Structure formats: structure tokens, C-alpha cells
C-alpha positions in Angstrom: -41.5 61.0 143.0 -40.3 62.7 146.1 -36.8 64.2 146.4 -35.9 61.7 149.1 -37.0 58.9 146.7 -34.8 60.3 143.9 -31.8 60.5 146.2 -32.4 56.9 147.5 -32.7 55.6 143.9 -29.5 57.4 142.9 -27.5 55.9 145.7 -28.9 52.4 145.1 -28.1 52.5 141.4 -24.4 52.2 142.2 -24.6 48.6 143.4 -26.2 45.3 142.2 -29.8 44.6 142.9 -28.9 41.7 145.3 -27.1 44.1 147.6 -29.9 46.7 147.4 -32.4 44.0 148.3 -30.4 42.9 151.3 -30.1 46.5 152.4 -33.8 47.0 152.1 -34.5 43.9 154.2 -32.3 45.1 157.0 -33.9 48.6 156.8 -37.4 47.1 157.0 -36.5 45.4 160.3 -34.8 48.5 161.7 -37.9 50.5 160.8 -40.2 48.1 162.6 -38.4 48.4 165.9 -37.1 52.0 165.8 -39.6 53.4 168.1 -39.2 50.8 170.9 -35.4 51.0 170.5 -35.7 54.8 171.1 -38.3 54.5 173.9 -36.4 51.9 175.9 -32.9 53.2 175.0 -31.9 49.7 174.1 -29.6 48.1 171.5 -31.4 47.5 168.2 -31.1 43.7 168.5 -33.6 42.7 165.8 -32.0 45.0 163.2 -28.5 43.6 163.8 -29.8 40.1 163.7 -31.1 40.9 160.2 -27.9 42.6 159.3 -26.0 39.4 160.3 -28.6 37.3 158.4 -28.0 39.3 155.3 -24.2 39.1 155.9 -23.8 42.8 155.8 -21.4 43.3 158.7 -18.3 42.2 156.8 -18.8 43.7 153.4 -15.6 45.8 153.5 -13.5 42.6 154.0 -12.1 40.6 151.1 -13.8 37.4 150.2 -10.9 35.5 151.6 -12.0 36.7 155.0 -15.7 36.1 154.5 -16.5 39.6 153.1 -17.4 40.9 149.7 -14.6 43.4 149.0 -17.1 46.2 148.8 -16.2 49.9 149.0 -16.9 52.6 151.5 -19.6 53.9 149.0 -21.5 50.6 149.6 -21.3 51.0 153.3 -22.5 54.6 153.0 -25.5 53.4 151.0 -26.4 51.1 153.9 -25.9 53.8 156.5 -28.1 56.1 154.4 -30.9 53.5 154.1 -30.8 52.7 157.8 -30.6 56.4 158.7 -34.0 57.0 157.0 -35.7 54.7 159.4 -33.6 54.2 162.6 -30.8 56.6 163.5 -29.3 54.4 166.2 -29.0 51.4 163.9 -27.4 53.5 161.2 -24.9 55.1 163.6 -23.9 51.8 165.1 -23.4 50.3 161.7 -21.3 53.3 160.7 -19.0 52.9 163.8 -18.8 49.2 163.3 -17.8 49.6 159.6 -15.1 52.1 160.5 -13.6 49.7 163.0 -13.7 46.9 160.4 -11.9 49.2 157.9 -9.2 49.9 160.5 -8.6 46.3 161.1 -8.8 45.3 157.5 -6.4 48.0 156.3 -3.8 47.9 159.1 -3.7 44.5 160.8 -0.3 42.8 160.7 0.2 40.0 158.2 0.4 37.1 160.6 -1.6 34.0 161.4 -3.3 35.6 164.4 -4.5 38.7 162.6 -5.7 36.6 159.6 -7.6 34.4 161.9 -9.2 37.5 163.5 -10.2 38.8 160.1 -11.8 35.5 159.1 -13.7 35.4 162.4 -15.0 38.9 161.8 -16.2 38.2 158.3 -17.3 34.5 158.4 -18.9 34.8 161.9 -20.3 38.3 161.3 -18.8 39.8 164.4 -19.9 43.3 165.6 -17.0 45.6 166.4 -17.2 48.4 168.9 -14.4 50.9 169.7 -12.8 52.5 172.7 -11.1 55.8 171.6 -12.6 58.1 174.3 -10.9 57.8 177.6 -11.4 59.4 181.1 -11.1 63.1 181.1 -9.5 63.3 177.7 -13.0 63.6 176.2 -12.8 63.8 172.4 -9.0 64.0 172.4 -8.6 60.6 170.7 -5.0 61.3 169.7 -3.8 60.9 173.3 -4.1 57.9 175.6 -3.6 57.6 179.3 -3.8 53.8 179.6 -0.9 51.8 178.3 -0.5 48.3 177.0 1.6 46.3 179.4 3.6 43.4 178.0 4.1 40.1 179.8 6.3 38.0 177.6 4.1 37.1 174.6 1.0 38.5 176.3 -0.4 42.0 176.7 -2.9 43.5 179.2 -4.8 46.8 179.3 -6.7 48.6 182.1 -8.5 51.5 180.6 -11.1 54.1 181.7 -13.2 53.7 178.6 -15.6 56.6 179.4 -17.7 56.0 176.2 -18.0 52.7 174.5 -21.1 52.8 172.2 -23.0 49.5 172.2 -20.1 48.0 174.1 -22.3 45.5 176.0 -23.7 44.1 172.7 -20.4 44.0 170.8 -18.5 40.8 169.9 -15.1 42.6 170.0 -13.6 46.0 170.8 -11.0 47.9 168.9 -9.1 50.2 171.3 -6.4 52.7 171.3 -3.7 52.7 174.0 -0.2 54.0 174.7 2.3 51.6 173.2 3.9 51.0 176.5 4.0 52.5 180.0 7.1 54.4 179.0 5.5 55.9 175.9 4.2 59.4 175.5 0.4 59.8 175.4 0.5 60.5 171.7 2.5 57.3 170.9 -0.5 55.1 170.4 -1.2 51.7 169.1 -4.5 50.0 168.2 -5.4 46.6 169.6 -8.3 44.2 168.9 -9.8 42.2 171.7 -12.6 39.7 171.3 -15.3 39.2 174.0 -13.5 36.4 175.7 -10.4 38.6 176.0 -12.0 41.4 178.1 -14.3 42.5 180.9 -16.5 45.6 180.9 -17.3 47.1 184.3 -20.0 49.8 184.0 -19.0 53.3 185.1 -21.6 55.5 183.4 -25.2 55.1 182.1 -26.7 56.4 178.8 -29.9 58.5 179.5 -30.0 61.1 176.7 -32.4 62.9 174.4 -31.5 61.2 171.1 -29.5 58.4 169.6 -30.7 56.4 172.6 -30.2 53.0 171.0 -26.5 53.5 170.6 -26.2 52.7 174.3 -23.0 54.8 174.6 -22.2 53.8 178.2 -18.9 54.1 180.1 -16.9 51.2 181.3 -13.6 50.1 182.9 -12.1 48.0 180.2 -9.9 45.2 181.4 -8.3 43.2 178.6 -5.7 40.5 178.1 -4.5 38.9 174.9 -1.6 37.8 172.7 0.9 40.4 171.7 -0.1 40.0 168.0 -3.5 41.6 169.0 -1.8 45.0 169.1 -1.0 46.2 165.6 2.6 47.3 164.9 1.5 50.2 162.6 1.4 53.5 164.6 -2.1 54.6 165.4 -1.3 58.1 164.0 -1.2 56.6 160.5 -4.3 54.4 161.1 -6.1 57.5 162.3 -5.3 59.5 159.2 -5.8 56.8 156.6 -8.8 54.8 157.9 -10.4 55.9 161.2 -11.0 59.6 160.3 -11.9 59.1 156.6 -14.3 56.2 157.0 -15.8 57.4 160.2 -16.6 60.9 158.9 -17.9 59.6 155.6 -20.2 57.1 157.1 -21.4 59.5 159.8 -22.2 61.9 157.1 -24.2 59.2 155.2 -26.1 58.4 158.3 -27.0 62.0 158.9 -28.0 62.4 155.3 -30.3 59.4 155.7 -31.9 60.8 158.8 -32.5 64.1 156.8 -33.9 62.1 153.9 -36.4 60.3 156.1 -37.6 63.6 157.6 -37.9 65.2 154.2 -39.9 62.3 152.9 -42.3 62.5 155.8 -42.7 66.3 155.3 -43.5 65.8 151.6 -46.1 63.2 152.4 -47.7 65.6 154.9 -47.9 68.4 152.3 -49.4 66.0 149.7 -52.0 64.7 152.2 -53.1 68.2 153.3 -53.2 69.5 149.8 -55.5 66.7 148.7 -57.7 67.3 151.7 -57.9 71.0 150.9 -58.6 70.3 147.2 -55.2 71.5 146.0 -54.5 74.2 148.5 -51.1 73.5 150.1 -50.6 74.0 153.8 -48.6 77.0 155.1 -45.5 74.8 155.6 -45.3 73.7 151.9 -42.5 76.2 151.0 -40.4 74.8 154.0 -40.8 71.3 152.6 -39.5 72.5 149.3 -36.6 74.2 151.0 -35.9 71.0 153.0 -35.7 69.1 149.7 -33.1 71.6 148.3 -31.1 71.3 151.5 -31.1 67.5 151.2 -29.9 67.7 147.6 -27.0 69.9 148.7 -26.2 67.5 151.6 -26.2 64.4 149.4 -24.0 66.2 146.9 -21.5 67.0 149.6 -21.4 63.4 150.8 -21.2 62.0 147.3 -18.3 64.4 146.5 -16.4 63.4 149.7 -16.8 59.7 149.0 -15.6 60.1 145.4 -12.5 62.0 146.7 -11.8 59.2 149.2 -12.2 56.5 146.6 -9.8 58.3 144.3 -7.2 58.7 147.0 -7.5 55.3 148.8 -5.3 53.3 146.3 -2.4 55.7 147.1 -2.6 55.9 151.0 0.0 58.7 151.1 -2.5 61.0 149.5 -4.8 60.5 152.5 -2.1 62.1 154.7 -2.2 65.5 153.0 -3.1 68.3 155.3 -5.6 69.7 152.8 -7.4 66.3 152.6 -7.4 65.8 156.4 -8.9 69.3 156.7 -11.6 68.5 154.2 -12.6 65.5 156.3 -13.0 67.6 159.4 -14.9 70.3 157.5 -17.1 67.5 156.0 -18.1 66.5 159.5 -19.0 70.1 160.4 -20.8 70.8 157.1 -22.7 67.5 157.0 -23.8 67.7 160.6 -25.0 71.3 160.4 -26.7 70.7 157.0 -28.5 67.7 158.3 -29.8 69.5 161.4 -31.0 72.4 159.2 -32.7 70.0 156.8 -34.5 68.1 159.6 -35.6 71.3 161.2 -37.1 72.6 157.9 -39.0 69.4 157.5 -40.1 69.6 161.2 -41.4 73.1 160.7 -43.2 72.1 157.4 -45.2 69.6 159.4 -46.1 72.1 162.1 -48.0 70.6 165.1 -48.2 67.3 163.3 -44.4 67.0 163.3 -44.3 68.1 167.0 -46.7 65.5 168.3 -45.4 62.1 169.3 -48.7 60.4 168.4 -48.9 61.7 164.8 -48.1 59.7 161.7 -46.0 62.7 160.7 -44.1 63.0 164.0 -40.5 64.1 163.5 -39.6 64.3 167.2 -37.4 61.2 167.1 -35.3 62.2 164.0 -35.0 65.7 165.3 -33.7 64.5 168.7 -31.4 62.1 167.0 -29.9 64.6 164.5 -29.1 67.1 167.2 -26.3 64.7 168.3 -24.5 65.3 165.0 -22.9 68.6 166.0 -21.6 67.3 169.4 -20.1 64.0 168.3 -16.7 65.5 168.4 -17.9 69.0 169.0 -18.0 71.1 165.9 -16.4 74.0 167.9 -13.5 71.8 168.7 -13.0 70.8 165.1 -13.2 74.4 163.8 -10.7 75.6 166.3 -8.3 72.8 165.2 -8.6 73.2 161.5 -8.3 77.0 161.4 -4.5 77.1 160.7 -4.6 74.3 158.0 -7.4 76.2 156.3 -5.3 79.3 156.2 -2.3 77.4 154.8 -4.0 75.1 152.4 -7.1 77.0 151.3 -10.5 75.4 150.8 -10.2 71.7 150.2 -11.1 70.3 146.8 -14.0 68.1 148.0 -15.7 71.0 149.7 -15.2 73.3 146.7 -16.6 70.7 144.2 -19.7 70.1 146.4 -20.5 73.8 146.4 -20.2 74.3 142.7 
């Protein structure tokens, strides 16, 4: 059995068969349409119709809200399975699940928020987010646009420079300054459903990879009830839900992309070896190296998920500087490890991996995985986490994964 197969079986063993079967069904549809989604740079409609059919969009919510009370590990399994076949579908699901986690973990306990949670779960709503704004780029901890209060109502006019799959989403979770008088760092999180906002296009999405995420720019004009803005400061939501869940699920997505590439490289080596009566092709050692890289990548992600699940029941432990540093280093390590793994698999396949018309083509996963290091640029992260690393040392999750 191939290394990628072993990794997939190991991840699936954590959850009941019914869940794994539903995941497999969604992945099968995503695989069928992956090439056309990439070619046309369009939203993976068919895959998300299947995800909704399998009721996989609300798994992190409690049963009271139409979910299943599943953990981030289950969402990671789904991201991994989708990543093996369609990077865009996996990344969209990862971003959606992170938004669901933010709403589920931090929404106020009032009738309006409970109704919103039930709507997300029972109606299988797809959530997008707007955290990138104007010229701020990836500085998600500062907002220019502010919520304006009009009695019991609020409004927002935001230069939402990147809203992945915004046109296809059923709702948007957005950051904003708490009021026009607030500092840029005094942020709140608000949830608006489709009937609450308008999106006016300001930028298109014509890129080399992750084309199906449709990460276009918009002017976001929203209105709603004041309860749609959460009272908990976004700073805490960012530390306890947005960053942990986003980085863990992104890493699972990238590991899935790498696993798909390794599987294809291994199949290529086996086919050539059989054709040459047992003589392996020149790229065979690189396929083996790619398998080892994938093992290390999956171990890193597994360790990080275990660390999060251990801390999550005590949210204060998620605030620790060392842990926040480990999440940022996970993003860097996982993205760079996945790129290296896919490149090794690509080189193992040689010209067959380079061709678009080959059964062993790796051009799409290679283009897609190159986005990993620039989704919040690794250089930005490394420049930010330098001082905490010097103060707190190497975080536990990274240390364990390298042992």
C-alpha cells in the first residue's frame, strides 16, 4: 500500500465509518470536477452541493444547531481528503469551517445569535469571511471601516479587498472597528447573511493556482441588527478560534494536496517499473523522498491538532505566547513542507508530471500548493514571531513533531 494510502487510512480511523463514507462521497464529486473548476476559475458548485447533501458544512456545531458536535480533527480529515483531489474545494471548506468555529465559539447567547447558528447548521449555509481590507493587506488585526450604529441597527461600508468565494457564500463573517471613534485595533466580529449585504466587485481573480477559490475584491455594504455584531473583542476571537482553526485546517488542506501528489508519483513509479520488468525509473528515489516528506508533514499536523484539542477545553491556554507562536510556525512549516513534497513528487514523474495531458500530470497541484507560502506571507510571519521565539523557546507542538 502506498504511503499516501497509509496516511489516509490512519486519519480516517479516528472517526466512524458513516462519517468517512460521507467524506469519500464529497471527495469523489470534487475529484470529478476539479479540472474544470481550475480551468474556468469557477466556484466548485458540484462539490459543495454534495457537501451540503452529506450535511458536512455544520459538523462543528452542536446537534442543537443542526450540527454533529465534531472536532477540528474531523474537519481536518475532510480538508485532507478534499485536498488530495481538489485544492480549491479543500481550501474553501477550511475557510468556511474556521468561520463556523468563530461563530459557534463566540456568538452572544441571545435569540438572534441562536437563530443564526440554527440557520447555519440546519440549512447548511456556506460562510465566507472578510478580514483583508484595502491597503492593510494581511494585517487582519487592524480595521479601517467601522460599524455605525443607528439605534438597534448597524451598518458597514468596507473595502473588502479579498473575499474568497464571496459571490457564492450564503453569509459573511467580517471584522470591523467597533465604532467610528474606536482605534483600528479595537475590532469586533459581525455576521451578515446574504439578504443583509451587497457585494460590489472591485477586483477580479486571475491567478496561477487555487483558481476555484474565486478570491475577488468587493465593496461590502451591510446592514443588520445590533446583535449581529458580537460583544466579545475580536482580539480574543482571533487568538482562540480564528488563528488556531484556520492554521490547522490550512495545514490539513496542504497535507492533502501533498498526499495526492505523492500517490500519483508512486503510481507512476510502479507503472514504469512494471513496463521495464522491474527496473525503476530515474525518479524513483525522489518518490521515496516525497513519501518521507509526507510522513513528516502529517506528523506535524497531527501533533498540532492534538495540542489544540488538549488546550481547547481551557481557552486561556490558547492565549499563551508560546502556543500562538507555534501556530504561526505551523503555518510556515506546513506550507514549506507541502511545497517541498509536491516538488519532489513532480520531479519523480519527470516530463509526465510536467505535461498537462498526462495521467500523471502534477501541474495543477504544483500551481495550487505554491499559494501556501503567500497566504499570509511566510516572511511576514517570521518577522513577527522572532521576538516571541527568543522569549519562549521552541513551542511544544513543533518540538514533538520533530522528535
